[in-house]
KEBA-752741 format. One record per residue: residue number from 1; residue in three letters; x, y, z of N, C-alpha, C in turn. Coordinates in nm, 4 decimals, always signed. Last residue first. Layout:
N
NUM  ALA  X  Y  Z  X  Y  Z  X  Y  Z
...
END
This chain:
232
232  THR  -1.0610  +0.2604  +1.1658  -1.1356  +0.3756  +1.1133  -1.2784  +0.3355  +1.0885
231  ARG  -0.8138  +0.1787  +1.4072  -0.9323  +0.1416  +1.3319  -1.0055  +0.2682  +1.2874
230  ALA  -0.4656  +0.2530  +1.3646  -0.5920  +0.2705  +1.4375  -0.7081  +0.2341  +1.3496
229  PRO  -0.2292  -0.0024  +1.2692  -0.3006  +0.1239  +1.2471  -0.4302  +0.1298  +1.3269
228  GLU  +0.0088  -0.1430  +1.4824  -0.1135  -0.1704  +1.4073  -0.1917  -0.0398  +1.3916
227  ASP  +0.3385  -0.0242  +1.4379  +0.2195  -0.0327  +1.5220  +0.0986  -0.0588  +1.4332
226  GLU  +0.5109  -0.0086  +1.2296  +0.5417  -0.1057  +1.3336  +0.4237  -0.1260  +1.4270
225  SER  +0.3552  +0.0255  +0.9048  +0.3879  +0.0756  +1.0380  +0.4212  -0.0370  +1.1337
224  ILE  +0.5073  -0.0192  +0.6025  +0.4020  -0.0726  +0.6896  +0.4434  -0.0394  +0.8313
223  ARG  +0.5774  +0.2479  +0.3700  +0.6149  +0.1533  +0.4748  +0.4880  +0.0929  +0.5339
222  TYR  +0.7131  +0.4409  +0.0931  +0.6071  +0.3676  +0.1625  +0.6649  +0.2805  +0.2736
221  GLY  +0.8513  +0.7617  +0.0285  +0.8085  +0.6323  -0.0228  +0.6991  +0.5701  +0.0622
220  VAL  +0.9041  +1.0557  +0.0162  +1.0045  +0.9518  +0.0396  +0.9608  +0.8193  -0.0226
219  GLY  +0.7025  +1.2388  -0.0072  +0.8325  +1.2762  -0.0605  +0.9402  +1.1702  -0.0445
218  ARG  +0.5317  +1.1053  +0.2684  +0.5343  +1.2052  +0.1622  +0.6773  +1.2430  +0.1223
217  ILE  +0.4821  +0.7896  +0.3027  +0.5699  +0.8885  +0.3647  +0.5985  +0.9927  +0.2570
216  THR  +0.1933  +0.6070  +0.3374  +0.2704  +0.6881  +0.2446  +0.3524  +0.7888  +0.3239
215  GLU  +0.1466  +0.2810  +0.4717  +0.1537  +0.4253  +0.4917  +0.2380  +0.4911  +0.3820
214  ILE  -0.0661  +0.0203  +0.4903  +0.0434  +0.0721  +0.4072  +0.0417  +0.2239  +0.4160
213  TYR  -0.2888  +0.0025  +0.6465  -0.1680  -0.0602  +0.6977  -0.0459  -0.0127  +0.6185
212  ASN  -0.5064  +0.1008  +0.5148  -0.4238  +0.1989  +0.5856  -0.3047  +0.1351  +0.6568
211  ALA  -0.6378  -0.1240  +0.4172  -0.5561  -0.0456  +0.3245  -0.4619  +0.0502  +0.3967
210  LEU  -0.8095  -0.2914  +0.5418  -0.6750  -0.2822  +0.5989  -0.5807  -0.2010  +0.5101
209  PRO  -1.0425  -0.2993  +0.3954  -1.0466  -0.2358  +0.5276  -0.9098  -0.2224  +0.5940
208  GLY  -0.8576  -0.3570  +0.1087  -0.9870  -0.3081  +0.1563  -0.9798  -0.2404  +0.2925
207  LEU  -0.6585  -0.4774  -0.0280  -0.6571  -0.4951  +0.1170  -0.7828  -0.4388  +0.1823
206  LYS  -0.7105  -0.3879  -0.2836  -0.7363  -0.5288  -0.2541  -0.7356  -0.5556  -0.1033
205  GLU  -0.6307  -0.1219  -0.2638  -0.7694  -0.1535  -0.3001  -0.8038  -0.2970  -0.2617
204  ARG  -0.3576  -0.1563  -0.2125  -0.4466  -0.0997  -0.1093  -0.5923  -0.1320  -0.1385
203  LEU  -0.2783  -0.2511  -0.4619  -0.2648  -0.3360  -0.3439  -0.3544  -0.2861  -0.2315
202  ARG  -0.3197  -0.0269  -0.6217  -0.3991  -0.1476  -0.6459  -0.3939  -0.2424  -0.5257
201  ARG  -0.1297  +0.1458  -0.5076  -0.2719  +0.1825  -0.5098  -0.3606  +0.0605  -0.5291
200  VAL  +0.1053  +0.0014  -0.5583  +0.0650  +0.0279  -0.4198  -0.0830  +0.0633  -0.4136
199  HIS  +0.1074  +0.0058  -0.8380  +0.0949  -0.1213  -0.7679  +0.0533  -0.1023  -0.6225
198  THR  +0.1344  +0.2836  -0.8824  +0.0198  +0.2107  -0.9366  -0.0007  +0.0791  -0.8636
197  ASP  +0.3805  +0.3396  -0.7613  +0.2584  +0.4017  -0.7097  +0.1342  +0.3268  -0.7569
196  VAL  +0.5550  +0.1910  -0.9280  +0.5405  +0.1589  -0.7857  +0.4095  +0.2136  -0.7319
195  THR  +0.5198  +0.3256  -1.1692  +0.4952  +0.1819  -1.1631  +0.4722  +0.1398  -1.0182
194  ARG  +0.6176  +0.5728  -1.1269  +0.4721  +0.5582  -1.1172  +0.4309  +0.4119  -1.1209
193  THR  +0.8847  +0.5749  -1.1793  +0.8460  +0.5306  -1.0456  +0.6947  +0.5257  -1.0267
192  ASP  +1.0351  +0.4695  -1.4601  +0.9171  +0.5452  -1.4201  +0.8655  +0.4948  -1.2858
191  ILE  +1.3479  +0.3710  -1.3269  +1.2640  +0.3947  -1.4430  +1.1454  +0.4752  -1.3925
190  ALA  +1.6768  +0.3684  -1.1947  +1.5381  +0.4131  -1.1837  +1.4716  +0.4215  -1.3202
189  SER  +1.8587  +0.0610  -1.2082  +1.8513  +0.2058  -1.2275  +1.7052  +0.2454  -1.2338
188  GLU  +1.8104  -0.2010  -1.1603  +1.9269  -0.1425  -1.0952  +1.9327  +0.0084  -1.1128
187  TYR  +1.5152  -0.3695  -1.0918  +1.5787  -0.2689  -1.1754  +1.6926  -0.2024  -1.0991
186  GLY  +1.3577  -0.5567  -0.9596  +1.4911  -0.5962  -1.0034  +1.5619  -0.4954  -1.0907
185  TRP  +1.1151  -0.5213  -0.8373  +1.1155  -0.5379  -0.9834  +1.2522  -0.5787  -1.0380
184  VAL  +1.1908  -0.5184  -0.5647  +1.0724  -0.5929  -0.6086  +1.0773  -0.6228  -0.7576
183  ASP  +1.4328  -0.3758  -0.5409  +1.4108  -0.4962  -0.4609  +1.2948  -0.5820  -0.5105
182  ASN  +1.4147  -0.1589  -0.7276  +1.5290  -0.2496  -0.7272  +1.4952  -0.3816  -0.6593
181  LEU  +1.1757  -0.0378  -0.6634  +1.1971  -0.0811  -0.8016  +1.3126  -0.1806  -0.8099
180  LEU  +1.2328  +0.0260  -0.3977  +1.1318  -0.0759  -0.4266  +1.1459  -0.1278  -0.5702
179  ARG  +1.4200  +0.2284  -0.4377  +1.4600  +0.1065  -0.3657  +1.3610  -0.0064  -0.3942
178  ASP  +1.2638  +0.4197  -0.5662  +1.3780  +0.3624  -0.6368  +1.4229  +0.2324  -0.5711
177  ARG  +1.0809  +0.4825  -0.3600  +1.0339  +0.4185  -0.4832  +1.1479  +0.3538  -0.5604
176  GLY  +1.2009  +0.3945  -0.0301  +1.1811  +0.4860  -0.1413  +1.1384  +0.4108  -0.2660
175  HIS  +1.0643  +0.2693  +0.2581  +1.1293  +0.2306  +0.1334  +1.0968  +0.3328  +0.0250
174  VAL  +1.1068  +0.2628  +0.6056  +1.0557  +0.3376  +0.4908  +1.1361  +0.2988  +0.3675
173  ARG  +1.0221  +0.0077  +0.8353  +1.1241  +0.0737  +0.7537  +1.0601  +0.1424  +0.6340
172  GLY  +0.8059  -0.1243  +0.9464  +0.8548  -0.0036  +1.0127  +0.9590  +0.0724  +0.9333
171  ARG  +0.8979  -0.4410  +0.8255  +0.7988  -0.3593  +0.8955  +0.8632  -0.2420  +0.9684
170  ARG  +0.9924  -0.6099  +0.6301  +1.0742  -0.4974  +0.6763  +0.9866  -0.3936  +0.7464
169  ASP  +0.7852  -0.7839  +0.5781  +0.9084  -0.8395  +0.6339  +0.9976  -0.7293  +0.6918
168  MET  +0.6018  -0.6081  +0.4621  +0.5702  -0.6709  +0.5899  +0.6955  -0.7256  +0.6572
167  LEU  +0.7350  -0.5365  +0.2252  +0.6978  -0.4324  +0.3207  +0.6689  -0.4915  +0.4588
166  LEU  +0.7624  -0.7916  +0.1042  +0.8807  -0.7116  +0.1371  +0.8473  -0.6060  +0.2425
165  ALA  +0.4954  -0.8682  +0.0710  +0.5853  -0.9490  +0.1540  +0.7076  -0.8689  +0.1962
164  LEU  +0.4033  -0.6724  -0.1082  +0.3483  -0.6781  +0.0273  +0.4405  -0.7563  +0.1202
163  LEU  +0.5609  -0.7430  -0.3329  +0.5675  -0.6086  -0.2760  +0.5172  -0.6090  -0.1319
162  ARG  +0.4747  -1.0057  -0.3824  +0.6143  -0.9801  -0.3470  +0.6304  -0.8425  -0.2822
161  PHE  +0.2066  -0.9595  -0.4467  +0.2409  -1.0471  -0.3344  +0.3834  -1.0173  -0.2871
160  GLU  +0.2338  -0.8017  -0.6750  +0.1680  -0.7462  -0.5567  +0.2033  -0.8274  -0.4326
159  THR  +0.3555  -0.9911  -0.8444  +0.4268  -0.8687  -0.8073  +0.3659  -0.8052  -0.6833
158  ALA  +0.1576  -1.1872  -0.8695  +0.2887  -1.2238  -0.8149  +0.3652  -1.1001  -0.7687
157  THR  -0.1572  -1.0466  -0.7555  -0.0652  -1.0891  -0.8596  +0.0690  -1.1225  -0.7938
156  LEU  -0.3875  -1.1744  -0.5147  -0.2831  -1.0801  -0.5528  -0.2048  -1.1356  -0.6701
155  ASP  -0.6962  -1.2130  -0.3677  -0.6147  -1.2529  -0.4819  -0.5163  -1.1421  -0.5179
154  VAL  -0.7467  -1.2912  -0.0243  -0.7538  -1.1934  -0.1329  -0.6585  -1.2381  -0.2425
153  PRO  -0.9387  -1.4646  +0.2255  -0.8309  -1.4598  +0.1268  -0.8545  -1.3524  +0.0211
152  GLU  -1.0198  -1.3487  +0.5505  -1.0677  -1.3771  +0.4161  -0.9539  -1.3665  +0.3156
151  GLY  -0.9192  -1.2655  +0.7949  -0.9552  -1.4052  +0.7792  -1.0025  -1.4453  +0.6415
150  LYS  -0.8525  -1.0006  +0.7464  -0.9575  -1.0328  +0.8447  -1.0117  -1.1739  +0.8233
149  VAL  -0.7085  -1.1147  +0.4712  -0.7510  -0.9868  +0.5277  -0.8719  -1.0151  +0.6162
148  LEU  -0.4411  -1.3165  +0.3772  -0.5717  -1.3097  +0.4431  -0.5935  -1.1705  +0.4995
147  VAL  -0.2742  -1.4566  +0.1059  -0.2875  -1.3380  +0.1909  -0.4295  -1.3353  +0.2461
146  GLU  -0.0577  -1.7183  +0.0037  -0.1917  -1.6717  +0.0405  -0.1823  -1.5482  +0.1284
145  HIS  +0.1195  -1.9330  -0.0475  +0.1084  -1.8189  -0.1395  -0.0300  -1.7551  -0.1216
144  ARG  +0.1688  -2.1179  +0.1429  +0.0407  -2.1308  +0.0734  +0.0242  -2.0283  -0.0387
143  ALA  +0.4187  -2.0259  +0.2229  +0.4025  -2.1665  +0.1866  +0.2752  -2.1889  +0.1058
142  HIS  +0.3756  -1.7572  +0.2932  +0.4539  -1.7913  +0.1746  +0.4286  -1.9340  +0.1292
141  ASP  +0.1135  -1.5742  +0.3991  +0.1685  -1.7090  +0.4148  +0.2412  -1.7489  +0.2868
140  LEU  +0.0212  -1.2966  +0.5751  +0.0801  -1.3396  +0.4483  +0.1523  -1.4713  +0.4728
139  VAL  -0.2454  -1.1238  +0.7226  -0.1588  -1.2421  +0.7286  -0.1096  -1.2756  +0.5884
138  LEU  -0.3842  -0.8778  +0.9206  -0.3257  -0.9033  +0.7889  -0.2249  -1.0174  +0.8009
137  GLU  -0.4666  -0.7924  +1.1631  -0.5572  -0.8809  +1.0917  -0.5123  -0.9095  +0.9478
136  GLY  -0.1483  -0.7533  +1.2840  -0.2893  -0.7344  +1.3168  -0.3749  -0.8382  +1.2456
135  ILE  +0.0498  -0.9091  +1.0746  +0.0394  -0.7759  +1.1343  -0.1082  -0.7506  +1.1588
134  THR  +0.2540  -1.1797  +1.0032  +0.1248  -1.1367  +1.0559  +0.1367  -0.9980  +1.1171
133  LEU  +0.3921  -1.4161  +0.7831  +0.4016  -1.2807  +0.8394  +0.2629  -1.2352  +0.8818
132  LYS  +0.5648  -1.7071  +0.7423  +0.4322  -1.6532  +0.7699  +0.4472  -1.5202  +0.8421
131  GLU  +0.8341  -1.7446  +0.7018  +0.7424  -1.7929  +0.5987  +0.6031  -1.7349  +0.6167
130  GLN  +1.0878  -1.5114  +0.7548  +0.9696  -1.5751  +0.8097  +0.8754  -1.6180  +0.6980
129  ALA  +1.2816  -1.4026  +0.5832  +1.3204  -1.5020  +0.6831  +1.1998  -1.5787  +0.7379
128  PRO  +1.1606  -1.3812  +0.2405  +1.1908  -1.3259  +0.3717  +1.2152  -1.4375  +0.4730
127  LEU  +1.3210  -1.5809  -0.0181  +1.2038  -1.5300  +0.0523  +1.2467  -1.4651  +0.1830
126  LYS  +1.5371  -1.5191  -0.2881  +1.5215  -1.5647  -0.1510  +1.4013  -1.4992  -0.0853
125  ASP  +1.3954  -1.5613  -0.6159  +1.4744  -1.4890  -0.5175  +1.4435  -1.5379  -0.3770
124  LYS  +1.2302  -1.6726  -0.7951  +1.3323  -1.7601  -0.7380  +1.4137  -1.6916  -0.6296
123  GLY  +1.0625  -1.4791  -0.8928  +1.0005  -1.5910  -0.8240  +1.1006  -1.6833  -0.7568
122  ARG  +1.2443  -1.3124  -1.0247  +1.1787  -1.2680  -0.9019  +1.1209  -1.3837  -0.8230
121  ARG  +1.3222  -1.4236  -1.2642  +1.4104  -1.4405  -1.1486  +1.3413  -1.4029  -1.0185
120  LEU  +1.1319  -1.3424  -1.4456  +1.1400  -1.4839  -1.4116  +1.2222  -1.5065  -1.2853
119  SER  +1.1916  -1.0685  -1.4552  +1.0583  -1.1123  -1.4136  +1.0598  -1.2590  -1.3720
118  ARG  +1.4544  -1.0759  -1.5519  +1.4262  -1.0203  -1.4198  +1.2913  -1.0678  -1.3673
117  ASN  +1.4152  -1.1855  -1.8065  +1.4961  -1.2571  -1.7074  +1.4706  -1.2069  -1.5665
116  VAL  +1.2615  -0.9790  -1.9218  +1.2080  -1.1152  -1.9112  +1.2837  -1.1918  -1.8031
115  ARG  +1.4450  -0.7710  -1.9158  +1.3227  -0.7604  -1.8354  +1.2560  -0.8968  -1.8182
114  LEU  +1.6352  -0.8689  -2.0946  +1.6749  -0.8367  -1.9573  +1.5524  -0.8312  -1.8662
113  ILE  +1.4775  -0.8790  -2.3228  +1.5256  -1.0041  -2.2650  +1.5738  -0.9825  -2.1222
112  LEU  +1.4404  -0.6023  -2.3690  +1.3261  -0.6879  -2.3403  +1.3705  -0.8187  -2.2745
111  GLU  +1.7022  -0.5174  -2.4219  +1.6294  -0.4635  -2.3068  +1.5138  -0.5554  -2.2688
110  ARG  +1.7538  -0.6640  -2.6552  +1.8360  -0.6861  -2.5365  +1.7641  -0.6358  -2.4116
109  PRO  +1.5770  -0.5591  -2.8443  +1.5592  -0.6967  -2.7975  +1.6378  -0.7248  -2.6697
108  SER  +1.4663  -0.2301  -2.7754  +1.5769  -0.3160  -2.8165  +1.5503  -0.4566  -2.7638
107  PHE  +1.1634  -0.0874  -2.9108  +1.2475  -0.1323  -2.8004  +1.3620  -0.2155  -2.8551
106  PRO  +0.9430  +0.1821  -3.0037  +1.0331  +0.0718  -3.0393  +1.1249  +0.0374  -2.9222
105  LYS  +0.7424  +0.0501  -2.7356  +0.7925  +0.0390  -2.8732  +0.8382  +0.1756  -2.9234
104  THR  +0.8164  -0.0045  -2.3964  +0.7619  +0.0867  -2.4972  +0.8268  +0.0622  -2.6330
103  VAL  +0.7130  -0.2504  -2.1763  +0.8229  -0.2026  -2.2605  +0.7607  -0.1208  -2.3721
102  TYR  +0.6182  -0.3236  -1.8380  +0.5869  -0.2827  -1.9742  +0.7128  -0.2354  -2.0447
101  ASP  +0.5040  -0.5590  -1.5875  +0.6020  -0.4665  -1.6437  +0.5545  -0.4241  -1.7814
100  ASP  +0.2892  -0.7049  -1.4948  +0.4066  -0.6901  -1.4087  +0.5057  -0.5865  -1.4582
99  ALA  -0.0624  -0.6401  -1.4874  +0.0609  -0.6628  -1.5631  +0.1813  -0.6321  -1.4739
98  GLY  -0.2957  -0.5752  -1.3464  -0.2111  -0.6822  -1.2959  -0.0877  -0.7136  -1.3767
97  LEU  -0.4407  -0.3559  -1.3971  -0.5068  -0.4833  -1.4242  -0.4208  -0.6018  -1.3820
96  GLU  -0.2571  -0.1575  -1.3501  -0.3667  -0.1709  -1.2552  -0.4406  -0.3037  -1.2738
95  LEU  -0.1026  -0.1874  -1.5782  -0.0441  -0.2187  -1.4479  -0.1523  -0.2375  -1.3431
94  GLY  -0.2934  -0.0985  -1.7669  -0.2386  -0.2335  -1.7738  -0.1776  -0.2765  -1.6420
93  VAL  -0.3262  +0.1670  -1.6897  -0.4391  +0.0748  -1.6803  -0.3896  -0.0695  -1.6814
92  ILE  -0.0686  +0.2629  -1.7485  -0.1190  +0.2669  -1.6118  -0.2339  +0.1689  -1.5940
91  LYS  -0.0594  +0.2184  -2.0289  +0.0417  +0.1613  -1.9394  -0.0123  +0.1521  -1.7972
90  ASP  -0.2750  +0.3694  -2.1208  -0.2775  +0.2244  -2.1351  -0.1756  +0.1568  -2.0444
89  VAL  -0.1800  +0.6281  -2.0670  -0.2994  +0.5787  -1.9994  -0.3058  +0.4275  -2.0048
88  GLU  +0.0405  +0.6484  -2.2412  +0.0597  +0.6513  -2.0962  -0.0603  +0.5943  -2.0219
87  GLU  +0.1410  +0.6036  -2.5115  +0.0173  +0.5445  -2.4590  +0.0242  +0.5340  -2.3065
86  GLY  +0.3869  +0.6915  -2.5996  +0.2847  +0.7921  -2.5721  +0.1551  +0.7363  -2.5175
85  LYS  +0.4691  +0.4202  -2.8055  +0.5156  +0.5407  -2.7374  +0.4017  +0.6394  -2.7201
84  ALA  +0.2803  +0.1230  -2.7412  +0.3325  +0.2244  -2.8327  +0.3721  +0.3486  -2.7542
83  THR  +0.3818  -0.1577  -2.5407  +0.2960  -0.0419  -2.5647  +0.3618  +0.0532  -2.6633
82  LEU  +0.3653  -0.4756  -2.4237  +0.4306  -0.3948  -2.5264  +0.3361  -0.2801  -2.5599
81  MET  +0.3882  -0.6077  -2.0931  +0.3113  -0.5434  -2.1993  +0.4034  -0.4712  -2.2975
80  ILE  +0.4412  -0.9090  -1.9430  +0.5115  -0.7879  -1.9861  +0.4352  -0.7309  -2.1050
79  VAL  +0.3273  -1.0969  -1.6770  +0.2900  -1.0385  -1.8063  +0.3728  -0.9128  -1.8305
78  PRO  +0.3704  -1.4043  -1.5011  +0.4114  -1.2655  -1.5255  +0.3731  -1.2210  -1.6664
77  ILE  +0.1017  -1.5927  -1.3806  +0.2022  -1.5849  -1.4867  +0.2417  -1.4384  -1.5078
76  HIS  -0.1052  -1.6092  -1.2052  +0.0278  -1.5920  -1.1470  +0.1387  -1.5868  -1.2522
75  ARG  -0.3366  -1.6525  -1.3588  -0.3214  -1.5256  -1.2838  -0.1811  -1.5026  -1.2299
74  THR  -0.3993  -1.8844  -1.4988  -0.3002  -1.7930  -1.5568  -0.2666  -1.6716  -1.4702
73  VAL  -0.5861  -2.0328  -1.3566  -0.4791  -2.1034  -1.4274  -0.3658  -2.0087  -1.4659
72  THR  -0.7755  -1.8556  -1.2591  -0.6906  -1.9259  -1.1628  -0.5729  -1.9965  -1.2292
71  ASP  -0.8120  -1.5409  -1.4077  -0.8227  -1.6853  -1.4283  -0.7257  -1.7568  -1.3334
70  SER  -0.7596  -1.2784  -1.3985  -0.8787  -1.3216  -1.3251  -0.8993  -1.4730  -1.3335
69  LYS  -0.5453  -1.2309  -1.5599  -0.5277  -1.2070  -1.4174  -0.6505  -1.2431  -1.3339
68  PHE  -0.6471  -1.2867  -1.8172  -0.5345  -1.3630  -1.7631  -0.5299  -1.3524  -1.6105
67  VAL  -0.8399  -1.0810  -1.8376  -0.8820  -1.2213  -1.8318  -0.7711  -1.3076  -1.7724
66  LYS  -0.6725  -0.8571  -1.8462  -0.7733  -0.8680  -1.7411  -0.8200  -1.0114  -1.7253
65  CYS  -0.5298  -0.9086  -2.0795  -0.4594  -0.9040  -1.9511  -0.5583  -0.9213  -1.8356
64  ILE  -0.7365  -0.8782  -2.2673  -0.6715  -1.0080  -2.2512  -0.6007  -1.0155  -2.1161
63  GLU  -0.7888  -0.6053  -2.2390  -0.8941  -0.7032  -2.2095  -0.8346  -0.8421  -2.1856
62  LEU  -0.5422  -0.5035  -2.3231  -0.5899  -0.4753  -2.1879  -0.6980  -0.5743  -2.1464
61  GLY  -0.5301  -0.5872  -2.5893  -0.4356  -0.6412  -2.4930  -0.4786  -0.6181  -2.3497
60  SER  -0.8684  -0.6384  -2.7171  -0.7476  -0.5604  -2.6918  -0.6570  -0.6301  -2.5906
59  MET  -1.0115  -0.8352  -2.9591  -0.9942  -0.8230  -2.8147  -0.8626  -0.7517  -2.7853
58  GLY  -0.9726  -0.7107  -3.2553  -1.0812  -0.7733  -3.1788  -1.0689  -0.7449  -3.0307
57  PRO  -0.6145  -0.6943  -3.2759  -0.7468  -0.6903  -3.3384  -0.8514  -0.7607  -3.2516
56  LEU  -0.4179  -0.5038  -3.0393  -0.4508  -0.6284  -3.1070  -0.5894  -0.6185  -3.1700
55  MET  -0.2062  -0.3398  -2.8665  -0.2837  -0.3089  -2.9860  -0.3074  -0.4357  -3.0666
54  LEU  -0.0480  -0.4483  -2.6643  -0.1783  -0.3896  -2.6296  -0.2664  -0.3652  -2.7504
53  ASP  +0.1183  -0.7621  -2.6540  +0.1008  -0.6318  -2.7199  -0.0384  -0.5780  -2.6863
52  LEU  +0.2839  -0.9406  -2.4113  +0.1513  -0.9079  -2.4642  +0.1464  -0.7682  -2.5245
51  ILE  +0.4455  -1.2188  -2.3125  +0.4728  -1.0865  -2.3693  +0.3494  -1.0491  -2.4501
50  ILE  +0.4383  -1.4183  -2.0254  +0.3643  -1.3746  -2.1445  +0.4108  -1.2353  -2.1847
49  LEU  +0.6039  -1.7049  -1.8870  +0.5854  -1.5595  -1.8956  +0.5132  -1.5278  -2.0257
48  SER  +0.5815  -1.9768  -1.8895  +0.6514  -1.9160  -1.7757  +0.6282  -1.7663  -1.7699
47  PRO  +0.2473  -2.0846  -1.9932  +0.3888  -2.0507  -2.0144  +0.4512  -1.9958  -1.8868
46  PRO  +0.0206  -2.3539  -1.9725  +0.0630  -2.2253  -1.9161  +0.2121  -2.1984  -1.9348
45  GLU  -0.1531  -2.4907  -2.1920  -0.0137  -2.5154  -2.1535  +0.0461  -2.3854  -2.1008
44  SER  -0.4164  -2.4025  -2.1930  -0.3866  -2.5433  -2.2215  -0.2460  -2.5817  -2.1784
43  ARG  -0.4039  -2.1269  -2.1356  -0.4791  -2.2168  -2.0474  -0.4414  -2.3628  -2.0681
42  ALA  -0.2519  -2.0208  -2.3405  -0.2094  -1.9977  -2.2026  -0.2790  -2.0931  -2.1060
41  LYS  -0.4006  -2.0964  -2.5681  -0.2664  -2.1498  -2.5481  -0.2207  -2.1351  -2.4027
40  ALA  -0.6403  -1.9485  -2.5256  -0.6442  -2.0938  -2.5400  -0.5070  -2.1551  -2.5123
39  LEU  -0.5473  -1.6852  -2.5211  -0.6110  -1.7408  -2.4024  -0.6121  -1.8932  -2.4076
38  ALA  -0.4494  -1.6659  -2.7866  -0.3604  -1.6428  -2.6727  -0.4175  -1.7058  -2.5459
37  SER  -0.6765  -1.7048  -2.9412  -0.5713  -1.8063  -2.9463  -0.4730  -1.7908  -2.8305
36  ALA  -0.8196  -1.4708  -2.8623  -0.8775  -1.6048  -2.8465  -0.7687  -1.7121  -2.8456
35  GLY  -0.6517  -1.2473  -2.9286  -0.6883  -1.2803  -2.7915  -0.7354  -1.4226  -2.7723
34  ASP  -0.3916  -1.3187  -3.1741  -0.5152  -1.2563  -3.1280  -0.5504  -1.3092  -2.9896
33  GLU  -0.1622  -1.4513  -3.2345  -0.1831  -1.3233  -3.3022  -0.3135  -1.2553  -3.2615
32  ALA  +0.0951  -1.6185  -3.0557  -0.0477  -1.6020  -3.0838  -0.0664  -1.4634  -3.1421
31  THR  +0.3591  -1.8608  -2.9996  +0.3060  -1.7317  -3.0427  +0.1547  -1.7363  -3.0630
30  SER  +0.6278  -1.9785  -2.7920  +0.5038  -2.0033  -2.8652  +0.4432  -1.8675  -2.8963
29  VAL  +0.9610  -2.0752  -2.7308  +0.8679  -1.9672  -2.7657  +0.7450  -2.0240  -2.8354
28  GLN  +1.2165  -2.1341  -2.4933  +1.1202  -2.1887  -2.5870  +1.0177  -2.0791  -2.6131
27  PHE  +1.5275  -1.9530  -2.4620  +1.3874  -1.9763  -2.4260  +1.3156  -2.0571  -2.5341
26  GLY  +1.7876  -1.8721  -2.5204  +1.7666  -1.9992  -2.4538  +1.6238  -2.0311  -2.4131
25  ALA  +1.8311  -1.6551  -2.6728  +1.8610  -1.6385  -2.5300  +1.8300  -1.7661  -2.4507
24  GLY  +1.7356  -1.7367  -2.9152  +1.8799  -1.7177  -2.9027  +1.9241  -1.7024  -2.7584
23  ARG  +1.4663  -1.7219  -2.8572  +1.5271  -1.8542  -2.8749  +1.6796  -1.8456  -2.8634
22  LEU  +1.4498  -1.4426  -2.8501  +1.4184  -1.5211  -2.7304  +1.4776  -1.6617  -2.7409
21  ASN  +1.5205  -1.3722  -3.1143  +1.6015  -1.3259  -3.0005  +1.5745  -1.4058  -2.8739
20  VAL  +1.3248  -1.5018  -3.2735  +1.4678  -1.5215  -3.2984  +1.5506  -1.4859  -3.1746
19  VAL  +1.0865  -1.3988  -3.1608  +1.1135  -1.5432  -3.1622  +1.2628  -1.5699  -3.1784
18  LEU  +1.1101  -1.1242  -3.2119  +1.1079  -1.1736  -3.0742  +1.1408  -1.3223  -3.0679
17  MET  +1.1043  -1.1181  -3.4940  +1.2193  -1.0632  -3.4221  +1.2260  -1.1178  -3.2797
16  ASP  +0.8522  -1.2321  -3.5440  +0.9741  -1.2957  -3.5957  +1.0970  -1.2485  -3.5190
15  ILE  +0.6835  -1.0411  -3.4207  +0.6859  -1.1800  -3.3743  +0.8154  -1.2481  -3.4176
14  VAL  +0.7393  -0.8180  -3.5802  +0.7688  -0.8134  -3.4369  +0.7779  -0.9555  -3.3810
13  ASP  +0.6498  -0.9041  -3.8295  +0.7913  -0.8695  -3.8138  +0.8318  -0.8650  -3.6668
12  THR  +0.3738  -0.9478  -3.7812  +0.4613  -1.0596  -3.8153  +0.6086  -1.0272  -3.7935
11  GLU  +0.1746  -0.8325  -3.5338  +0.2694  -0.7855  -3.6342  +0.3731  -0.8949  -3.6602
10  ASP  +0.0203  -0.9084  -3.3242  -0.0357  -0.9322  -3.4579  +0.0555  -0.8823  -3.5692
9  ASP  +0.1166  -1.0975  -3.0358  +0.1320  -0.9768  -3.1184  +0.0772  -1.0086  -3.2572
8  VAL  +0.2365  -1.2585  -2.7728  +0.1058  -1.2260  -2.8302  +0.1174  -1.0927  -2.9037
7  VAL  +0.4363  -1.5234  -2.6820  +0.4385  -1.3905  -2.7430  +0.3038  -1.3666  -2.8109
6  LEU  +0.5234  -1.7047  -2.4082  +0.4145  -1.6861  -2.5031  +0.4172  -1.5418  -2.5522
5  ILE  +0.8088  -1.8915  -2.3329  +0.7498  -1.7582  -2.3397  +0.6389  -1.7584  -2.4438
4  ARG  +0.9376  -2.1286  -2.1136  +0.8661  -2.1056  -2.2390  +0.7932  -1.9721  -2.2307
3  HIS  +1.2538  -2.2279  -1.9810  +1.1320  -2.1467  -1.9729  +1.0700  -2.1304  -2.1115
2  GLN  +1.3772  -2.5430  -1.9148  +1.3801  -2.4318  -2.0106  +1.2471  -2.3576  -2.0050
1  MET  +1.5141  -2.6456  -1.6079  +1.3977  -2.6440  -1.6963  +1.4033  -2.5210  -1.7868
END
């Protein structure tokens, strides 16, 4: 099946460049220049992935991302943000809202296509050996794509789900940020490891009373303990 990419940007030259390069890489491409049309297209015919510029007229890219990730139709679609150089706060906020990755302008089309392919490939990678993982009152079910916290379902983005699944499957093992970037995001070389910290922080927030199941190993990385954490 040929993947279709939705490009959301209000700069004609950027749209033209992305359309040419994405089609050259074998993707179908649809475009939108503002939030309203982007939301309408994503809901009527959900794409495989969304490339979303943050600087848009009317409704900002951050607002659009928030809507995408709160809508049952679009919440599992990977989102790659396009950000201007130096917009560090927007990058972090975008990741906290559920975006899967970001690329800083100016960027090379080759780099962006590599990131698109990695984001699409994550969903096809081999799942952990166990379809259902349980640690105390935390349950992750691959078949249902569901996470339960004390019996109640919580909504995770595709990246958050994959991160939690990896930590639960490798329970007790400490994973450095660079290793997580490779195993969860597919990056072979280190980029900004704050991407990992942002996703872990957001994942903990969603786990609520079970947030302490994810332990920080200072100066190293993260793990889920082999022993069920003490109740607090």
